[in-house]
C-alpha positions in Angstrom: 0.0 0.0 0.0 2.7 2.5 0.9 4.6 1.5 -2.2 1.8 3.1 -4.3 2.0 6.3 -2.3 5.7 6.4 -2.9 5.5 5.6 -6.6 2.7 8.2 -7.0 4.8 10.8 -5.3 7.8 10.0 -7.4 5.8 10.3 -10.6 4.4 13.6 -9.5 7.9 14.8 -8.6 9.4 13.7 -11.9 6.6 15.3 -13.8 7.0 18.6 -12.0 10.7 18.5 -12.3 10.6 17.8 -16.1 8.1 20.6 -16.7 10.1 23.0 -14.6 13.3 22.2 -16.4 11.7 22.7 -19.9 10.2 26.0 -18.7 13.5 27.2 -17.3 15.3 26.4 -20.5 12.6 28.3 -22.5 13.0 31.2 -20.1 16.8 31.3 -20.6 16.4 31.7 -24.4 14.0 34.6 -24.2 15.3 38.0 -25.3 14.2 41.5 -24.3 11.1 41.3 -26.5 10.0 38.0 -25.0 10.7 35.9 -28.0 12.9 32.8 -28.0 16.2 33.1 -29.9 17.9 30.3 -31.8 21.0 30.3 -33.9 19.2 28.6 -36.8 15.7 27.8 -38.0 16.3 24.0 -37.9 17.6 24.2 -34.4 14.5 26.2 -33.4 12.2 23.5 -34.9 14.1 20.6 -33.3 14.4 22.1 -29.9 10.8 23.2 -29.9 9.5 19.8 -30.9 11.7 18.0 -28.4 10.7 20.4 -25.6 7.0 19.9 -26.5 7.5 16.2 -26.3 9.2 16.5 -22.9 6.5 18.7 -21.7 3.9 16.2 -22.8 5.8 13.3 -21.0 6.0 15.5 -17.9 2.3 16.1 -18.0 1.6 12.4 -18.4 3.8 11.6 -15.4 2.1 14.2 -13.3 -1.4 13.0 -14.3 -0.6 9.3 -13.6 1.1 10.2 -10.3 -1.9 12.2 -9.1 -4.3 9.5 -10.3 -2.3 6.9 -8.5 -2.3 8.9 -5.3 -6.0 9.5 -5.5 -6.9 5.9 -6.2 -4.6 4.7 -3.5 -6.0 7.2 -1.0 -9.7 6.3 -1.6 -9.1 2.6 -1.8 -7.2 2.6 1.5 -10.4 3.4 3.5 -12.0 0.1 2.4 -8.8 -1.8 3.1 -8.4 -0.2 6.5 -11.9 -1.3 7.4 -11.1 -4.9 6.3 -7.9 -4.9 8.2 -9.6 -3.7 11.4 -12.2 -6.5 11.1 -9.5 -9.1 10.6 -7.6 -7.7 13.5 -10.6 -8.0 15.7 -11.2 -11.6 14.6 -7.6 -12.4 15.4 -7.9 -10.8 18.8 -11.0 -12.8 19.6 -9.3 -16.1 18.4 -6.2 -15.4 20.5 -8.4 -14.5 23.5 -10.2 -17.9 23.2 -6.9 -19.7 22.9 -5.6 -18.1 26.1 -8.9 -19.0 27.9 -8.5 -22.6 26.8 -4.9 -22.7 28.0 -5.9 -21.2 31.4 -8.6 -23.8 31.9 -6.2 -26.6 31.0 -3.7 -25.2 33.5 -6.3 -24.9 36.2 -7.6 -28.5 35.6 -4.0 -29.8 35.9 -3.4 -28.2 39.3 
């Protein structure tokens, strides 16, 4: 259960980090007028396409991470209730075992 929380958090973190890095690189290329400057047209096309792809991957990681956290959070309530019921059943069974052992000890004395 905790593994899904960790994985979801890692996916969210990676998605945010990837999107932040792409945005930072775009910011560094901006000039006074606010436009991005490239040394050639081909480089501008290639970098733009690659950054769009990375931004898309970052968005997917972010969405899957959030989805995993939400699903895990809401499914944990049901599992917690089941775990509490099982724990109560185990406690009852252990209590009966101790009662039987005490009766056996009392009958031996």
